[in-house]
N, C-alpha and C positions, 0 to 999 in steps of 0.2 A: 506493499499500498504506501503510496506518495504520501509525503511530509506535505502538508498546507506552506506554502510558502509563505514567509513572517512577512510582515507588514514593517513597509518604509517607516525612520520617522527621525528627527532631529529633538532636539533639542530645544532650539527658538522657534516659534511660530515662521513663518511668513513674516508676520509682520514686525518679529524683532531683527530678521533678515535686513528686512528693508530699511527699519530703520535705523540698522547699526551703519547699515551702506551710505546710508546719506551724510551719518559725523562724517568716515573717511572721501566721502567724495562727493561734497556739499552742490556742488553745479554740472553734476550729470542732469539732462534730464530722464525722462521717466521709461522713458525710451531706451538709453543708454542704461539706467539700472535693473530696467526687466531681462537683457541680457545678459548683464554682469551677474545675476542670481538664479537666471532660469524660468523666468516667470512672464506671464503674457503681459505686455501693457500696458491693458485694460484693468488689470488684477492690480497692477502697481501703481498704478493713478489712483484704484479704491483704496489701496492702504494707505496710501497718502492723503489724501482727503481723511479717512478711519486715524489718524496719527495726525493731522489737524486737528480737526474734532474734538481729539482728547485732549489738544492743548502741548501734544509731545513735538510735534514739529511745525515750524512757521514757514509758509509759502509765499517769496518772492517775487512778484513777475518785474524781468527784464526787458521788455518789447516781447517778443515772441517764449520765450524761453522763460521758463523759472528758476530760482534758487531756493534751498533750502535749510533751515537752521533748525537746533532741535534747543528745546528747554532743557537744560540739565538740571533744574530746577523740578520737574512734574514728578508725581510719586507712581510708583508702579503699580498697578490695577488690580493688582489679584487677593483677592482681603489676605494672606499667607505672606503677599509680599509689598503691601505697601507703605512698613517703614522703611524702603529703601527707593532712594530717586535715580533719575538714570546718569544722577553725575558718580552715586557709588558705585557704577559700574562701569563705566568707560573706562575705569585704570584696568581693572581686570582681562579689557577686551580688544584683543590683539588681530592686528597691526593698527593698531591709531597709530598716526601719522604726529611725531613730537609736536608739531606747528599747530594740530588738534587741539590737542590740550592745553598747551597754551593758550588758544585761542578762547576755549570755555572757561581755561581759569581765568579771565581776561572780563567771560562774555557780564554785563551789564543786567540783571536779573531783576530791576525795574520795569521793563517792558515787558514783559511777561504778564 
């Protein structure tokens, strides 16, 4: 009898993967993020909309292109993780470019 195939899963949801890709590459388009993370552009746009609604991502329009910034002080949504902020997670995520961490340390938190 054949063994059932194991279901594929990952530690981070698609939302988490897109969020951290935004941290590493804030000037990529949704299409570029989609290509990089292996999701459809439509799905990435929906995820970015969800993240913006949750206050985790701010979208700034530059002509026809958007750039993205995270709110490092927003709390995680899951009840068992609400004591953590995105800022708490950033140092343990790799590869976070040094200039990204420097930028986040200098972020003016009063604009959120």
